[in-house]
C-alpha positions as CSV (number, residue, x, y, z in Angstrom):
1,X,-92.5,-25.7,87.4
2,X,-94.4,-23.4,85.1
3,X,-91.3,-21.2,85.0
4,X,-89.1,-24.1,84.0
5,X,-91.6,-25.0,81.3
6,X,-91.5,-21.5,80.0
7,X,-87.7,-21.5,79.9
8,X,-87.7,-24.8,78.0
9,X,-90.2,-23.6,75.5
10,X,-88.3,-20.3,75.1
11,X,-85.0,-22.2,74.5
12,X,-86.6,-24.5,72.0
13,X,-88.0,-21.5,70.1
14,X,-84.6,-19.9,70.2
15,X,-83.0,-23.1,68.8
16,X,-85.5,-23.2,66.0
17,X,-84.8,-19.5,65.2
18,X,-81.1,-20.0,65.3
19,X,-81.5,-23.1,63.0
20,X,-83.5,-21.0,60.6
21,X,-80.8,-18.3,60.7
22,X,-78.1,-20.9,60.0
23,X,-80.1,-22.3,57.1
24,X,-80.6,-18.8,55.8
25,X,-76.9,-18.0,56.0
26,X,-76.1,-21.3,54.2
27,X,-78.6,-20.5,51.5
28,X,-77.4,-16.9,51.1
29,X,-73.8,-18.2,50.7
30,X,-74.9,-20.7,48.1
31,X,-76.8,-18.1,46.1
32,X,-74.1,-15.5,46.5
33,X,-71.2,-17.8,45.4
34,X,-72.1,-17.6,41.7
35,X,-72.2,-13.8,42.0
36,X,-68.6,-13.5,43.2
37,X,-67.1,-13.8,39.6
38,X,-69.4,-11.3,38.0
39,X,-68.9,-8.9,40.9
40,X,-65.1,-9.0,40.8
41,X,-65.3,-8.7,37.0
42,X,-67.4,-5.6,37.3
43,X,-64.8,-4.1,39.7
44,X,-62.0,-4.8,37.2
45,X,-64.0,-3.3,34.4
46,X,-64.7,-0.1,36.4
47,X,-61.1,0.1,37.4
48,X,-60.1,-0.1,33.8
49,X,-62.4,2.8,33.0
50,X,-60.7,4.8,35.7
51,X,-57.3,4.0,34.4
52,X,-58.3,5.0,30.9
53,X,-59.7,8.3,32.3
54,X,-56.3,9.1,33.8
55,X,-54.8,9.1,30.2
56,X,-57.6,11.1,28.6
57,X,-59.7,14.2,29.7
58,X,-63.5,14.3,29.9
59,X,-63.8,15.5,26.3
60,X,-66.0,13.6,23.9
61,X,-63.0,11.7,22.5
62,X,-61.9,11.0,26.0
63,X,-65.3,9.5,26.9
64,X,-65.1,7.4,23.8
65,X,-61.7,5.9,24.7
66,X,-63.0,5.3,28.3
67,X,-66.0,3.3,27.0
68,X,-63.8,1.5,24.5
69,X,-61.4,0.6,27.3
70,X,-64.3,-0.9,29.3
71,X,-65.3,-3.0,26.3
72,X,-61.6,-4.0,25.9
73,X,-61.5,-5.1,29.5
74,X,-64.7,-7.1,29.0
75,X,-63.1,-8.8,26.0
76,X,-59.9,-9.6,27.9
77,X,-61.9,-11.3,30.6
78,X,-63.6,-13.5,28.1
79,X,-60.3,-14.4,26.4
80,X,-59.1,-15.6,29.8
81,X,-62.3,-17.5,30.4
82,X,-62.3,-19.3,27.0
83,X,-59.1,-19.1,24.9
84,X,-56.6,-20.0,27.6
85,X,-58.3,-23.4,28.3
86,X,-56.8,-24.7,25.1
87,X,-53.2,-24.4,26.5
88,X,-53.9,-25.6,30.0
89,X,-56.8,-28.1,29.5
90,X,-54.6,-31.0,28.3
91,X,-52.1,-30.7,31.2
92,X,-55.0,-30.6,33.7
93,X,-56.8,-33.5,32.0
94,X,-53.7,-35.5,32.2
95,X,-53.3,-34.8,35.9
96,X,-49.9,-33.3,35.3
97,X,-51.2,-30.0,36.8
98,X,-53.8,-29.2,39.3
99,X,-56.4,-26.6,38.4
100,X,-54.8,-24.0,40.7
101,X,-51.4,-24.7,39.3
102,X,-52.6,-24.4,35.7
103,X,-54.3,-21.1,36.5
104,X,-51.2,-19.7,38.2
105,X,-48.8,-20.8,35.4
106,X,-51.2,-19.6,32.6
107,X,-51.7,-16.2,34.3
108,X,-48.0,-15.6,34.6
109,X,-47.0,-16.7,31.1
110,X,-50.0,-15.2,29.3
111,X,-49.2,-11.8,31.0
112,X,-45.5,-12.2,30.2
113,X,-46.2,-13.0,26.6
114,X,-48.5,-10.0,26.2
115,X,-46.2,-7.5,27.9
116,X,-42.8,-8.7,26.8
117,X,-43.4,-10.0,23.3
118,X,-46.8,-8.6,22.4
119,X,-48.0,-5.3,21.2
120,X,-46.3,-5.4,17.8
121,X,-47.6,-3.1,15.1
122,X,-51.0,-4.1,13.8
123,X,-50.6,-3.1,10.1
124,X,-54.2,-3.8,9.2
125,X,-57.3,-3.8,11.3
126,X,-58.2,-7.4,12.3
127,X,-55.9,-8.9,9.7
128,X,-57.1,-6.7,6.8
129,X,-60.8,-7.7,6.9
130,X,-62.0,-4.2,6.0
131,X,-60.2,-1.2,4.4
132,X,-60.1,1.7,6.8
133,X,-60.3,4.0,3.7
134,X,-63.8,2.8,3.0
135,X,-65.0,4.4,6.2
136,X,-66.8,7.8,5.7
137,X,-65.2,9.5,8.7
138,X,-63.2,9.1,11.8
139,X,-66.4,8.8,13.9
140,X,-67.8,6.0,11.7
141,X,-64.5,4.2,12.0
142,X,-64.5,4.5,15.8
143,X,-68.2,3.3,16.0
144,X,-67.3,0.3,13.8
145,X,-64.4,-0.7,16.0
146,X,-66.5,-0.2,19.1
147,X,-69.2,-2.5,17.7
148,X,-66.6,-5.1,16.7
149,X,-65.0,-5.1,20.1
150,X,-68.3,-5.4,22.0
151,X,-69.8,-8.0,19.7
152,X,-66.7,-10.2,19.9
153,X,-66.8,-10.1,23.7
154,X,-70.5,-10.9,23.8
155,X,-70.0,-13.9,21.4
156,X,-67.1,-15.3,23.4
157,X,-69.1,-14.8,26.6
158,X,-72.0,-16.8,25.2
159,X,-69.7,-19.5,23.9
160,X,-68.1,-19.9,27.3
161,X,-71.5,-20.0,29.0
162,X,-72.5,-23.0,26.8
163,X,-69.0,-24.6,27.2
164,X,-67.7,-24.3,23.6
165,X,-64.0,-23.3,23.1
166,X,-64.0,-20.8,20.2
167,X,-61.4,-18.6,18.5
168,X,-61.3,-15.1,20.0
169,X,-59.4,-13.9,16.9
170,X,-62.2,-15.2,14.6
171,X,-64.7,-13.5,16.9
172,X,-62.9,-10.1,16.4
173,X,-62.7,-10.8,12.7
174,X,-66.4,-11.4,12.5
175,X,-67.1,-8.3,14.5
176,X,-65.0,-6.1,12.3
177,X,-66.6,-7.6,9.2
178,X,-70.2,-7.1,10.4
179,X,-69.5,-3.5,11.5
180,X,-67.7,-2.8,8.2
181,X,-70.6,-4.1,6.1
182,X,-73.1,-2.1,8.2
183,X,-71.0,1.1,7.8
184,X,-69.8,0.9,4.2
185,X,-71.5,-2.1,2.5
186,X,-70.2,-5.4,1.3
187,X,-67.6,-3.8,-0.9
188,X,-65.6,-2.8,2.2
189,X,-64.8,-6.4,3.1
190,X,-61.7,-8.1,1.7
191,X,-63.4,-11.3,0.7
192,X,-60.1,-12.9,-0.4
193,X,-58.9,-12.7,3.2
194,X,-62.3,-13.9,4.5
195,X,-62.1,-17.0,2.3
196,X,-58.7,-17.9,3.7
197,X,-60.1,-17.5,7.2
198,X,-63.0,-19.8,6.3
199,X,-60.6,-22.3,4.9
200,X,-58.7,-22.3,8.3
201,X,-61.9,-23.6,10.0
202,X,-61.1,-26.9,8.3
203,X,-57.3,-26.7,7.9
204,X,-56.5,-25.8,11.6
205,X,-58.2,-28.6,13.4
206,X,-57.5,-31.2,10.7
207,X,-53.8,-30.4,10.6
208,X,-53.6,-30.2,14.4
209,X,-55.4,-33.5,14.7
210,X,-53.3,-35.3,12.1
211,X,-50.0,-34.2,13.7
212,X,-51.1,-35.1,17.2
213,X,-52.3,-38.5,16.1
214,X,-49.0,-39.1,14.3
215,X,-47.0,-38.4,17.4
216,X,-49.3,-40.6,19.5
217,X,-48.8,-43.4,17.0
218,X,-45.1,-42.9,17.2
219,X,-45.1,-43.1,21.0
220,X,-47.3,-46.2,21.0
221,X,-45.3,-48.0,18.4
222,X,-41.9,-47.2,19.7
223,X,-42.4,-47.0,23.5
224,X,-45.8,-48.3,24.8
225,X,-46.0,-51.5,22.8
226,X,-42.4,-52.5,23.3
227,X,-41.5,-55.4,25.6
228,X,-39.0,-53.2,27.5
229,X,-40.9,-50.0,27.8
230,X,-38.3,-48.3,30.1
231,X,-35.4,-49.0,27.7
232,X,-37.5,-47.6,24.8
233,X,-38.4,-44.6,26.8
234,X,-34.7,-43.9,27.6
235,X,-34.0,-43.8,23.9
236,X,-37.0,-41.9,22.6
237,X,-38.2,-39.5,25.3
238,X,-35.1,-37.3,24.9
239,X,-35.8,-37.2,21.2
240,X,-39.4,-36.2,21.8
241,X,-38.3,-33.5,24.3
242,X,-35.8,-32.2,21.7
243,X,-38.5,-32.0,19.1
244,X,-40.7,-30.1,21.5
245,X,-37.9,-27.7,22.5
246,X,-37.0,-27.2,18.8
247,X,-40.6,-26.6,17.8
248,X,-41.3,-24.1,20.5
249,X,-38.0,-22.3,19.9
250,X,-39.0,-21.9,16.2
251,X,-42.6,-21.0,17.2
252,X,-41.5,-18.3,19.7
253,X,-38.9,-17.0,17.4
254,X,-41.3,-16.8,14.5
255,X,-44.5,-15.7,16.2
256,X,-43.8,-14.6,19.7
257,X,-40.9,-12.3,19.5
258,X,-41.9,-9.9,16.8
259,X,-41.7,-6.9,19.1
260,X,-38.1,-7.7,20.1
261,X,-36.6,-8.9,16.8
262,X,-37.8,-9.8,13.3
263,X,-37.0,-13.4,12.3
264,X,-37.8,-15.0,9.0
265,X,-39.0,-18.6,8.7
266,X,-35.7,-20.2,7.6
267,X,-33.8,-18.5,10.5
268,X,-36.5,-19.7,13.0
269,X,-36.2,-23.3,11.7
270,X,-32.4,-23.2,12.2
271,X,-32.9,-21.8,15.7
272,X,-35.3,-24.6,16.4
273,X,-32.9,-27.3,15.1
274,X,-30.0,-26.0,17.3
275,X,-32.2,-25.7,20.4
276,X,-33.7,-29.1,19.8
277,X,-30.3,-30.8,19.4
278,X,-29.1,-29.1,22.6
279,X,-32.1,-30.3,24.6
280,X,-31.7,-33.8,23.2
281,X,-28.1,-33.9,24.6
282,X,-29.3,-32.4,28.0
283,X,-32.2,-34.8,28.4
284,X,-30.5,-38.1,27.7
285,X,-28.7,-38.3,31.1
286,X,-31.7,-36.8,32.9
287,X,-34.2,-39.3,31.5
288,X,-31.7,-42.1,32.2
289,X,-31.6,-41.1,35.9
290,X,-35.4,-40.8,36.1
291,X,-35.8,-44.2,34.6
292,X,-33.8,-46.0,37.4
293,X,-36.0,-48.2,39.5
294,X,-39.2,-47.6,37.4
295,X,-41.4,-50.6,36.7
296,X,-41.9,-51.8,33.2
297,X,-45.5,-50.5,32.8
298,X,-47.3,-47.6,31.3
299,X,-47.9,-45.8,34.6
300,X,-44.1,-45.4,34.9
301,X,-43.9,-43.8,31.4
302,X,-46.3,-41.1,32.5
303,X,-43.9,-39.8,35.0
304,X,-41.3,-39.2,32.3
305,X,-43.7,-36.9,30.4
306,X,-45.0,-34.8,33.3
307,X,-42.4,-32.1,33.4
308,X,-42.0,-31.7,29.6
309,X,-45.8,-31.4,29.4
310,X,-45.9,-28.6,32.1
311,X,-43.1,-26.7,30.3
312,X,-44.9,-27.0,26.9
313,X,-48.2,-25.7,28.4
314,X,-46.3,-22.7,29.9
315,X,-44.6,-21.9,26.6
316,X,-47.9,-22.2,24.7
317,X,-49.4,-19.7,27.1
318,X,-46.5,-17.3,26.5
319,X,-46.9,-17.5,22.8
320,X,-50.7,-17.1,23.0
321,X,-50.3,-14.0,25.2
322,X,-47.8,-12.6,22.6
323,X,-50.1,-13.1,19.6
324,X,-53.8,-13.4,20.4
325,X,-54.0,-10.7,23.0
326,X,-52.8,-8.1,20.4
327,X,-55.4,-9.3,18.0
328,X,-58.1,-9.0,20.6
329,X,-57.3,-5.5,21.8
330,X,-56.5,-4.4,18.2
331,X,-59.8,-2.6,17.8
332,X,-59.3,-0.8,21.2
333,X,-55.8,0.3,20.0
334,X,-57.4,1.6,16.7
335,X,-60.0,3.6,18.7
336,X,-57.2,5.1,20.8
337,X,-55.2,6.1,17.8
338,X,-58.1,7.5,15.8
339,X,-59.4,9.5,18.8
340,X,-56.0,11.0,19.6
341,X,-54.8,11.9,16.1
342,X,-57.7,11.4,13.7
343,X,-55.6,9.0,11.7
344,X,-57.1,5.6,11.1
345,X,-55.7,4.5,7.8
346,X,-52.1,3.9,8.8
347,X,-50.4,1.2,10.9
348,X,-51.7,1.0,14.5
349,X,-49.3,0.7,17.4
350,X,-50.7,-0.8,20.6
351,X,-50.0,1.4,23.7
352,X,-48.5,-0.3,26.7
353,X,-51.5,0.5,28.9
354,X,-53.8,-1.2,26.4
355,X,-51.7,-4.3,26.6
356,X,-51.8,-4.2,30.4
357,X,-55.6,-4.2,30.2
358,X,-55.4,-7.2,27.9
359,X,-52.9,-9.1,30.1
360,X,-54.6,-8.3,33.4
361,X,-58.1,-9.1,32.0
362,X,-56.9,-12.5,30.8
363,X,-55.5,-13.3,34.2
364,X,-58.8,-12.3,36.0
365,X,-61.0,-14.0,33.4
366,X,-58.9,-17.2,33.7
367,X,-59.0,-17.2,37.5
368,X,-62.7,-16.4,37.7
369,X,-64.2,-18.3,34.8
370,X,-61.5,-20.4,33.2
371,X,-62.0,-23.8,35.0
372,X,-65.2,-24.6,33.1
373,X,-63.5,-24.6,29.7
374,X,-60.3,-26.2,31.0
375,X,-62.4,-29.1,32.1
376,X,-64.1,-29.3,28.8
377,X,-60.9,-29.4,26.8
378,X,-59.0,-31.6,29.4
379,X,-61.6,-34.1,30.5
380,X,-64.8,-34.0,28.6
381,X,-63.8,-34.5,24.9
382,X,-61.6,-37.6,25.4
383,X,-59.5,-39.1,28.3
384,X,-56.0,-37.7,28.3
385,X,-52.8,-38.8,30.0
386,X,-49.4,-37.1,30.0
387,X,-48.3,-38.8,26.7
388,X,-51.5,-37.9,24.9
389,X,-51.5,-34.3,26.2
390,X,-47.9,-34.0,25.2
391,X,-48.9,-34.9,21.7
392,X,-51.5,-32.1,21.7
393,X,-49.0,-29.5,22.9
394,X,-46.4,-30.6,20.4
395,X,-49.0,-30.5,17.6
396,X,-50.0,-27.0,18.4
397,X,-46.5,-25.6,18.0
398,X,-45.6,-27.6,14.9
399,X,-49.0,-26.8,13.2
400,X,-48.4,-23.1,13.6
401,X,-45.0,-23.4,12.0
402,X,-46.3,-25.5,9.1
403,X,-49.2,-23.1,8.6
404,X,-46.8,-20.1,8.6
405,X,-44.6,-21.8,6.0
406,X,-47.7,-22.4,3.8
407,X,-49.0,-18.9,4.4
408,X,-52.3,-20.1,5.9
409,X,-54.2,-18.2,8.6
410,X,-54.9,-20.6,11.5
411,X,-56.5,-20.4,14.9
412,X,-54.6,-21.6,18.0
413,X,-58.0,-22.7,19.5
414,X,-58.9,-24.8,16.5
415,X,-55.5,-26.4,16.4
416,X,-55.4,-27.4,20.1
417,X,-58.9,-28.7,20.2
418,X,-58.5,-30.4,16.9
419,X,-55.4,-32.1,18.3
420,X,-57.4,-33.4,21.3
421,X,-60.0,-34.8,18.8
422,X,-57.2,-36.3,16.7
423,X,-55.8,-38.1,19.8
424,X,-59.2,-39.4,20.7
425,X,-60.2,-40.6,17.2
426,X,-56.7,-42.2,16.8
427,X,-57.3,-44.1,20.1
428,X,-60.6,-45.4,18.8
429,X,-59.0,-46.6,15.5
430,X,-56.0,-48.1,17.3
431,X,-58.2,-49.9,19.8
432,X,-60.4,-51.4,17.0
433,X,-57.3,-52.4,15.0
434,X,-55.7,-54.2,18.0
435,X,-58.9,-56.0,18.9
436,X,-59.3,-57.1,15.3
437,X,-55.7,-58.4,15.2
438,X,-56.2,-60.2,18.4
439,X,-59.3,-61.8,16.9
440,X,-61.3,-61.1,20.0
441,X,-64.5,-63.2,20.0
442,X,-67.5,-61.6,21.7
443,X,-70.2,-64.2,22.5
444,X,-73.1,-61.8,22.3
445,X,-76.1,-61.1,20.2
446,X,-75.7,-58.6,17.4
447,X,-77.5,-56.0,19.5
448,X,-75.1,-56.5,22.4
449,X,-72.2,-56.4,20.1
450,X,-73.3,-53.1,18.8
451,X,-73.6,-51.8,22.3
452,X,-70.1,-53.1,23.1
453,X,-68.8,-51.2,20.0
454,X,-70.5,-48.0,21.1
455,X,-68.8,-48.2,24.5
456,X,-65.5,-48.2,22.7
457,X,-66.1,-44.7,21.3
458,X,-63.5,-42.7,23.1
459,X,-64.6,-39.2,21.8
460,X,-67.8,-37.7,23.0
461,X,-69.8,-37.1,19.9
462,X,-72.0,-34.5,21.5
463,X,-69.1,-32.3,22.4
464,X,-67.6,-32.9,18.9
465,X,-70.8,-31.7,17.1
466,X,-71.4,-28.7,19.4
467,X,-67.8,-27.4,19.2
468,X,-67.7,-27.8,15.4
469,X,-71.0,-25.9,15.2
470,X,-69.7,-23.1,17.4
471,X,-66.6,-22.8,15.2
472,X,-68.7,-22.6,12.0
473,X,-71.0,-19.9,13.2
474,X,-68.5,-17.8,15.1
475,X,-67.7,-15.3,12.3
476,X,-71.3,-14.9,11.0
477,X,-72.7,-14.7,14.6
478,X,-70.2,-12.1,15.7
479,X,-70.8,-10.2,12.4
480,X,-74.6,-10.1,12.9
481,X,-74.2,-8.9,16.5
482,X,-71.7,-6.3,15.5
483,X,-73.9,-5.0,12.6
484,X,-76.8,-4.6,15.0
485,X,-74.7,-2.8,17.7
486,X,-73.2,-0.5,15.0
487,X,-76.7,0.3,13.7
488,X,-77.9,1.1,17.2
489,X,-74.8,3.3,17.9
490,X,-75.3,5.1,14.6
491,X,-79.0,5.7,15.4
492,X,-78.3,7.0,18.9
493,X,-75.5,9.3,17.8
494,X,-77.4,10.5,14.7
495,X,-74.3,9.9,12.5
């Protein structure tokens, strides 16, 4: 009997120990999960350094390029984590794409855009923010570009951590400006260009918001508010798809295919008109077939916009990869050229291996860290459906074309997020207008009526204010970080 008691006690102790072990494994997995992303990122960064080492020997210049490549990989990861959300967020928020589907499409098309249509010649460093001739030597120029690259990556990383979509191009611009001031004084900065960039902080989101709101008004007035919604959709959805196809054709011809062929604005517009007309003809019978058997309600309309929305998100990713990746890895390309030839005043051509770092880094950053910002843009600013998200994507393409025609520097991030805000604020205005027209009588006290009005605010004010604040301080914040990094490098190297 004593022996049986001993065995029972022993088994009970063993069960408790196994339970503790199981709990420990669960706790370890919970703690380790947040470390997976940083660990894989570190592996990618180290691999990038090894790849760079295969192109350069272990000389002092070779080590500089290897370090710069590591910074470039870090920057690319942050672009994927932050910037790509602007293209995929609306489609995910509208439930047209799952998170996994959005990440897969974005990774493919961002990489394709960077490798096929990216890598065009960067005639001026970071859009002419500083004059390379103002640098005292090649070493000073290299340290300035190194500081700019690292500061931009750090700033975008911080913005992603707090959940604010910011412009990676503006981050690079701020980094170059700060390093340039630290290296050669305020006179090294082209303040005319900087004033245009500052103006784009207002122009980009406002223009994107207005255009997105205008298209949403058109869809509501001509489709959603009609008695026969399906008949109206059969008439106007092909037109909207044609406008989308024409806008993206012009967009890609003008901004995304510089490496393959040089196209001026008028030619790009003609290409867009031809492609748009062709897609209108193609989509008419397709939409007619899709409309058969659909119920006369808004839920049916959403089905007609799903595929065009997915295609537009993919094309936005391609164009983003073709343009913004080159801007982000521009400082790395400048360091490579200056290290190899000592020439830093002429045009800078981005090597293929540098673009591969940018494309691969974006894919990894998107996969590991992108969902956070995708949810912010797609779900947390305002509620999106396929029609509203379609207006955001369409606005992004058209705004870039209009800005190019006006000669204005704009940010794709500011345009896309501004379009989301525009859609949300238009919905607020339209809801209030319709309730007023319907003369809705609310039998409540003034306090309750105020609470009722507050619930009709369809844009989260907290996100609105935090994102605007992040936009405003991006350039100066990146500039300050860059100036500090440059000063530290200068002190360490004794330059």
